[in-house]
C-alpha positions as CSV (number, residue, x, y, z in Angstrom):
1,M,40.0,26.9,79.6
2,T,37.2,24.9,78.2
3,N,36.5,21.3,79.2
4,R,37.4,20.1,75.7
5,K,40.8,21.7,76.0
6,R,41.3,20.2,79.4
7,L,40.4,16.8,78.1
8,W,42.8,17.2,75.2
9,Y,45.7,18.2,77.5
10,I,45.0,15.1,79.7
11,F,44.3,12.5,77.0
12,G,45.8,14.0,73.9
13,P,49.4,12.9,74.5
14,V,48.2,9.4,75.3
15,I,46.1,9.2,72.1
16,L,49.0,10.7,70.0
17,A,51.5,8.2,71.5
18,F,49.1,5.3,70.7
19,V,48.7,6.5,67.1
20,L,52.5,6.8,66.7
21,I,53.1,3.4,68.1
22,L,50.3,2.0,65.8
23,I,52.0,3.6,62.8
24,L,55.4,2.4,63.8
25,F,54.2,-1.2,64.2
26,T,52.2,-1.3,61.0
27,M,54.4,0.6,58.5
28,P,56.6,-1.5,56.2
29,L,60.0,-2.1,57.7
30,G,63.1,-3.0,55.7
31,S,65.4,-3.7,58.6
32,H,68.5,-5.6,57.6
33,Y,70.8,-7.2,60.2
34,S,74.5,-7.0,59.8
35,A,76.7,-10.1,59.1
36,K,78.0,-9.8,62.6
37,T,74.5,-10.0,64.1
38,E,73.8,-13.1,61.9
39,Q,77.0,-14.6,63.2
40,R,76.1,-14.0,66.8
41,A,72.5,-15.2,66.3
42,A,73.7,-18.5,64.8
43,A,75.5,-19.4,68.0
44,S,73.4,-17.5,70.5
45,L,71.0,-20.3,71.5
46,S,68.8,-17.6,72.8
47,P,65.1,-18.4,73.4
48,V,64.4,-15.0,71.7
49,I,66.0,-16.3,68.5
50,F,64.1,-19.6,68.8
51,K,60.7,-17.8,69.2
52,N,61.1,-15.1,66.6
53,Q,61.8,-15.3,62.9
54,K,63.4,-12.3,61.2
55,I,67.0,-13.0,62.0
56,K,66.6,-16.7,61.2
57,Q,65.0,-16.0,57.9
58,Q,67.6,-13.5,56.9
59,A,70.6,-15.7,57.9
60,L,69.2,-18.9,56.3
61,S,68.6,-16.9,53.1
62,N,72.1,-15.5,53.1
63,K,73.8,-16.4,49.8
64,N,77.3,-15.3,51.0
65,T,77.4,-17.3,54.3
66,R,75.9,-20.8,54.1
67,Y,74.0,-21.2,57.4
68,V,72.6,-24.7,58.0
69,P,70.0,-25.2,60.8
70,F,71.1,-27.6,63.6
71,F,68.0,-28.5,65.6
72,G,68.5,-30.0,69.0
73,S,68.5,-29.3,72.7
74,S,71.0,-29.0,75.6
75,E,73.9,-30.8,73.8
76,L,74.3,-27.8,71.5
77,R,75.5,-25.7,74.4
78,R,78.5,-28.0,75.1
79,F,81.2,-25.7,73.4
80,D,84.3,-27.8,73.8
81,N,87.1,-27.5,71.2
82,F,85.4,-30.0,68.9
83,H,81.8,-28.5,68.9
84,P,80.3,-28.5,65.3
85,S,80.3,-24.7,65.2
86,I,84.0,-24.6,66.0
87,M,84.9,-27.4,63.5
88,A,82.8,-25.7,60.8
89,A,84.5,-22.3,61.4
90,R,87.9,-24.0,61.0
91,Y,87.2,-26.6,58.2
92,H,83.9,-26.4,56.5
93,N,82.0,-24.3,53.9
94,Y,78.9,-23.8,56.1
95,T,78.0,-22.4,59.5
96,P,75.6,-24.2,61.9
97,F,72.7,-22.1,63.0
98,L,72.0,-23.6,66.4
99,L,68.3,-24.0,67.4
100,G,67.5,-25.4,70.8
101,Q,68.4,-25.6,74.4
102,R,67.4,-27.8,77.3
103,G,63.7,-28.6,76.9
104,A,63.4,-27.8,73.2
105,Q,61.8,-31.0,72.1
106,S,59.9,-31.8,68.9
107,L,56.7,-29.7,69.6
108,P,58.5,-26.4,70.0
109,Q,60.8,-27.3,67.2
110,F,57.7,-27.8,65.0
111,F,56.6,-24.2,65.7
112,N,60.1,-23.0,65.2
113,I,60.2,-24.7,61.7
114,T,56.9,-23.0,60.7
115,T,58.5,-19.6,61.0
116,M,61.1,-20.4,58.4
117,E,59.5,-22.7,55.9
118,D,60.7,-20.8,52.8
119,Q,64.3,-21.0,54.1
120,L,64.1,-24.7,54.6
121,R,62.6,-25.5,51.2
122,D,64.9,-27.9,49.2
123,K,67.7,-27.3,51.7
124,K,69.5,-29.4,54.3
125,A,69.2,-29.6,58.1
126,V,70.6,-31.6,61.0
127,Y,68.1,-32.8,63.7
128,I,69.5,-34.2,67.0
129,I,66.8,-36.3,68.5
130,S,67.4,-37.6,72.1
131,P,65.6,-40.7,73.4
132,Q,65.4,-38.9,76.8
133,W,62.7,-36.6,75.2
134,F,60.3,-39.5,75.1
135,V,59.1,-39.5,78.6
136,K,55.6,-40.7,79.4
137,S,54.2,-37.2,79.9
138,G,56.0,-35.7,76.9
139,I,57.0,-32.1,77.0
140,L,55.7,-30.1,79.9
141,P,53.8,-26.8,79.4
142,P,56.3,-24.6,81.2
143,A,59.1,-25.9,78.9
144,F,57.0,-25.5,75.8
145,K,56.0,-21.9,76.8
146,Y,59.6,-21.0,77.4
147,Y,60.5,-21.7,73.7
148,N,57.2,-21.0,72.0
149,G,55.4,-17.6,71.6
150,E,52.4,-16.0,70.0
151,L,54.3,-15.1,66.8
152,A,55.0,-18.7,66.0
153,D,51.5,-19.8,67.0
154,L,49.9,-17.2,64.8
155,T,52.2,-17.9,61.9
156,W,51.1,-21.6,62.1
157,L,47.4,-20.7,62.6
158,K,47.4,-18.5,59.4
159,K,48.2,-21.6,57.3
160,A,46.5,-24.3,59.5
161,N,44.1,-26.6,57.6
162,P,41.2,-28.0,59.6
163,K,41.0,-30.9,57.2
164,S,44.6,-32.0,57.9
165,P,45.0,-34.7,60.6
166,Y,48.5,-33.1,61.3
167,D,47.1,-29.6,61.9
168,R,44.2,-31.0,64.1
169,Y,46.8,-32.9,66.1
170,V,49.0,-29.8,66.5
171,A,45.9,-27.8,67.6
172,K,45.0,-30.3,70.3
173,R,48.6,-30.4,71.5
174,L,48.8,-26.6,71.5
175,L,45.7,-26.4,73.7
176,Q,47.2,-28.9,76.1
177,M,50.2,-26.6,76.4
178,I,48.7,-23.2,76.7
179,G,45.2,-23.9,78.1
180,N,41.8,-22.8,76.7
181,N,42.0,-19.0,77.3
182,G,42.8,-16.4,74.7
183,T,42.5,-15.8,71.0
184,V,45.2,-18.3,70.0
185,A,43.4,-21.0,72.1
186,D,40.0,-20.1,70.6
187,N,41.4,-20.4,67.0
188,A,43.3,-23.6,67.8
189,A,40.1,-25.1,69.3
190,K,38.3,-24.5,66.0
191,I,41.1,-26.2,64.0
192,A,41.1,-29.1,66.5
193,Q,37.4,-29.6,65.9
194,G,37.9,-29.5,62.1
195,K,36.3,-26.1,61.7
196,P,37.7,-23.3,59.6
197,L,38.6,-19.9,61.0
198,S,36.0,-17.1,60.2
199,G,36.8,-14.0,58.3
200,W,36.8,-12.0,61.5
201,D,39.2,-14.5,63.1
202,R,41.6,-14.0,60.2
203,T,41.3,-10.2,60.3
204,V,42.3,-10.2,64.0
205,L,45.0,-12.9,63.5
206,N,46.6,-10.9,60.6
207,F,46.5,-7.6,62.6
208,R,48.2,-9.2,65.6
209,L,50.7,-11.1,63.4
210,T,51.7,-7.8,61.7
211,L,52.3,-6.2,65.1
212,L,54.4,-9.1,66.4
213,Q,56.4,-9.3,63.2
214,H,57.3,-5.6,63.5
215,Q,58.2,-6.1,67.2
216,D,60.4,-8.9,66.2
217,V,62.2,-6.8,63.6
218,L,62.7,-3.9,66.1
219,F,63.8,-5.8,69.2
220,S,65.0,-9.4,68.6
221,G,68.5,-8.3,67.4
222,L,69.1,-6.6,70.8
223,Q,68.9,-9.8,72.8
224,L,71.7,-12.1,71.7
225,D,74.1,-14.1,73.8
226,N,77.5,-13.5,72.4
227,N,78.6,-17.2,72.4
228,Y,80.5,-16.7,69.2
229,D,83.1,-14.3,70.7
230,R,83.1,-16.2,74.1
231,F,83.3,-19.8,73.0
232,I,83.9,-20.2,69.3
233,K,86.3,-17.5,68.1
234,P,89.0,-18.2,70.8
235,K,89.1,-21.9,70.0
236,V,89.2,-22.0,66.2
237,N,92.9,-21.6,65.9
238,K,93.5,-24.2,68.6
239,L,92.6,-26.9,66.0
240,P,95.1,-28.0,63.3
241,A,95.1,-26.0,60.1
242,K,94.3,-29.1,58.0
243,Y,91.5,-31.5,58.7
244,N,92.6,-34.9,59.8
245,E,89.9,-37.0,61.6
246,G,92.4,-39.3,63.3
247,Q,94.5,-36.5,64.6
248,L,91.4,-34.7,65.9
249,H,90.2,-37.8,67.6
250,K,93.5,-38.2,69.4
251,M,93.4,-34.5,70.4
252,A,89.9,-35.0,71.7
253,I,90.9,-38.0,73.8
254,D,93.9,-36.3,75.3
255,Q,91.9,-33.2,76.1
256,A,89.1,-35.2,77.7
257,A,91.5,-37.2,79.8
258,K,92.7,-34.0,81.4
259,D,89.2,-32.5,81.8
260,T,87.7,-35.6,83.4
261,D,90.4,-36.9,85.8
262,N,88.6,-36.4,89.1
263,N,85.9,-39.1,88.7
264,R,85.3,-42.6,87.4
265,F,82.5,-41.7,85.0
266,H,84.6,-39.7,82.6
267,V,82.4,-36.6,82.9
268,K,83.8,-33.1,83.0
269,N,85.4,-32.3,86.3
270,S,83.4,-29.1,86.9
271,F,80.1,-30.9,86.1
272,Y,81.0,-33.8,88.4
273,T,82.0,-31.5,91.3
274,K,78.9,-29.3,91.1
275,N,76.2,-31.7,89.8
276,V,77.1,-35.2,90.7
277,K,79.4,-35.5,93.7
278,P,77.1,-33.8,96.3
279,H,74.3,-36.3,95.3
280,L,76.3,-39.3,94.3
281,K,74.9,-41.8,96.9
282,K,71.2,-41.1,96.3
283,L,71.7,-41.2,92.5
284,E,72.8,-44.9,92.6
285,N,70.1,-47.0,90.9
286,S,68.0,-43.8,90.5
287,Q,67.1,-44.5,86.8
288,R,65.9,-48.1,87.2
289,H,62.4,-47.2,86.3
290,F,63.0,-44.8,83.5
291,N,61.0,-45.7,80.4
292,Y,61.0,-43.9,77.0
293,N,59.0,-46.5,75.0
294,Q,55.6,-44.8,75.4
295,S,55.2,-41.0,74.9
296,P,53.2,-38.3,73.1
297,E,56.6,-37.3,71.8
298,Y,56.3,-39.8,69.0
299,G,53.3,-37.9,67.6
300,D,55.1,-34.6,68.1
301,L,58.0,-36.0,66.1
302,Q,55.6,-37.0,63.3
303,V,54.4,-33.4,62.8
304,V,58.0,-32.3,62.5
305,L,58.6,-35.0,59.9
306,N,55.5,-33.7,58.0
307,Q,57.0,-30.2,58.0
308,F,60.3,-31.5,56.6
309,K,58.4,-33.4,53.9
310,N,56.2,-30.4,53.0
311,N,59.4,-28.3,52.6
312,N,61.3,-31.1,50.8
313,T,64.1,-30.7,53.4
314,S,66.9,-33.2,53.3
315,V,67.6,-34.0,57.0
316,M,70.3,-36.0,58.8
317,F,68.9,-37.3,62.1
318,V,71.4,-37.8,64.9
319,I,70.5,-40.1,67.9
320,P,73.0,-39.5,70.7
321,P,74.1,-42.0,73.3
322,V,74.1,-41.8,77.1
323,N,77.2,-42.2,79.2
324,G,77.6,-46.0,79.7
325,R,79.5,-45.7,82.9
326,W,76.9,-43.4,84.4
327,E,74.0,-45.5,83.3
328,A,75.5,-48.7,84.8
329,Y,75.7,-46.8,88.1
330,T,72.2,-45.3,87.9
331,G,70.7,-48.6,86.8
332,M,69.0,-47.5,83.5
333,D,67.6,-50.5,81.6
334,M,69.7,-50.2,78.4
335,Q,67.5,-52.7,76.6
336,M,64.6,-50.3,77.1
337,Y,66.8,-47.5,75.8
338,Y,67.8,-49.4,72.6
339,R,64.1,-50.4,72.0
340,T,63.3,-46.7,72.1
341,V,66.0,-46.0,69.6
342,N,64.6,-48.8,67.4
343,K,61.1,-47.2,67.6
344,I,62.5,-43.8,66.6
345,K,64.4,-45.3,63.7
346,F,61.4,-47.4,62.6
347,Q,59.3,-44.2,62.4
348,L,61.9,-42.4,60.4
349,Q,62.9,-45.2,58.0
350,Q,59.3,-46.4,57.2
351,Q,58.6,-42.9,55.9
352,G,61.8,-42.4,53.8
353,F,64.0,-40.5,56.4
354,N,67.0,-42.7,55.9
355,N,69.9,-40.3,56.8
356,I,70.4,-41.4,60.4
357,L,73.6,-41.2,62.5
358,D,72.9,-43.7,65.3
359,L,75.4,-43.1,68.1
360,S,73.3,-44.8,70.7
361,H,75.8,-47.7,71.1
362,D,78.8,-45.4,71.5
363,G,78.2,-44.4,75.1
364,N,80.9,-46.8,76.4
365,N,83.5,-45.5,74.0
366,P,86.4,-43.6,75.7
367,Y,85.7,-39.9,76.2
368,F,82.7,-39.9,73.8
369,M,80.6,-37.9,76.3
370,E,81.1,-34.6,78.1
371,D,78.8,-35.5,81.0
372,T,76.1,-38.0,81.8
373,I,73.9,-37.6,78.8
374,H,75.6,-35.0,76.5
375,I,78.0,-35.8,73.6
376,G,81.4,-34.1,73.6
377,Y,85.1,-34.5,72.9
378,A,85.5,-37.7,70.7
379,G,81.8,-37.8,70.2
380,W,81.8,-34.4,68.6
381,V,84.6,-35.5,66.2
382,K,82.5,-38.4,65.0
383,F,79.4,-36.3,64.8
384,D,81.2,-33.6,62.8
385,S,82.7,-36.2,60.4
386,A,79.3,-37.6,59.5
387,T,77.3,-34.3,59.4
388,S,79.9,-32.4,57.4
389,K,79.9,-35.1,54.7
390,F,76.1,-35.0,54.6
391,I,76.0,-31.2,54.2
392,E,79.0,-30.7,51.8
393,H,78.2,-33.6,49.5
394,Q,75.2,-33.9,47.2
395,Q,72.5,-36.1,48.5
396,P,69.8,-38.1,46.6
397,Q,66.5,-36.3,46.3
398,P,64.4,-37.3,49.4
399,R,61.3,-39.5,48.8
400,Y,59.2,-39.2,51.8
401,R,56.0,-41.3,52.3
402,L,54.3,-40.2,55.4
403,S,51.6,-42.1,57.2
404,N,49.3,-40.4,59.8
405,K,49.2,-43.8,61.6
406,F,52.2,-42.4,63.5
407,L,50.0,-39.7,65.0
408,T,47.8,-42.3,66.8
409,Q,47.7,-43.3,70.4
410,K,48.3,-46.8,69.2
411,W,51.7,-45.8,68.0
412,A,52.6,-43.6,70.9
413,N,51.8,-46.4,73.4
414,L,53.3,-49.3,71.4
415,I,56.0,-51.2,73.2
416,P,58.6,-51.5,70.5
417,T,59.6,-55.2,70.6
418,Q,60.6,-56.4,67.1
419,Q,57.3,-58.5,67.0
420,N,55.2,-55.4,67.8
421,L,57.0,-53.3,65.2
422,N,56.5,-56.0,62.5
423,Q,52.9,-56.2,63.4
424,F,52.4,-52.5,63.2
425,K,54.1,-52.4,59.8
426,V,51.7,-55.1,58.4
427,Q,48.4,-54.1,60.2
428,E,48.7,-50.3,60.2
429,L,51.1,-49.4,57.3
430,G,50.0,-52.2,55.0
431,K,53.6,-53.2,54.2
């Protein structure tokens, strides 16, 4: 046997496999997910769905089932009987597509939005924005990496404009999250410096993007949590056949009273027993020094607003409360909390985002919360009443007027007293 034949027997299968994989990942794919897969994806809350794009794009383009994106974080996983996905399945002409879990703050949501811009154009969305996101450090790199991936990064980089203050801001934040190593970081560094990507940069970017898009089509439909069959389908028929908000509110109160009867904080029994009771003493006054007034999260929110503006998306923003009984025990400064809410609302309203459901003062209402910080029971009933009206009724055409002053350190670090907000409005916004 010649040396050439020996080498072929050794390396030939490897070369052939590589060529076949390359063909597989670069040939056009027309994969179409079933209606059942879309349904499972909408309630999955899987980080795979969050990171990737094909299933989201298909579902949100579906003309037969009206999927509406609900952006948020850990509250979306609270599947009690009055969760918006269950209420919608029973009463409404749309289906929430849930996007977010614990740690999914505005920066990963920004990259999530970039993967479905066409599907958001001239459409509606719900965006739950928690004041607890606005910690001094902002989102931490491990949480960001859990929800963000190279597919979203490359999708954004392909369109990134080095002349845009928004894209330069995103590039700098991306580098803070992923570090300075790798092709994505190299390209982001150029955008951050106001430099365009070279022709070679774009060739490599497009090749890698194509591979990842094919990988997404092939594999993302295989990794779905079946929350629909576990939490939604069994509960739909437990609700009255006809929508009546007063009746639903009473049902929620009655259910919560049974579910939270082993503690004084009106939090779900299982949560109290597992997460609170073993640590109760050391948690007293543990939140005295919490502060959400100053955070890079305000800049991250601004780039999300810019995406909504670019896509002409009509958005209802929901600001949830905290459990009033729990915050009294842990010593949180509620005036600080309400100043944070005012700062968030100021940033929204000054730029034309006027659809705001502010629930921040409802934390003392009976059985409004499921646990210490997450809405549930009666809270979901009020949430659903407002969001369903927003989605099902025609809304005025949005008129957004964005200012990149909200990207600045001055805004991120502003203590939002009424005087300071008025001063910012005059000096920075010229109003």
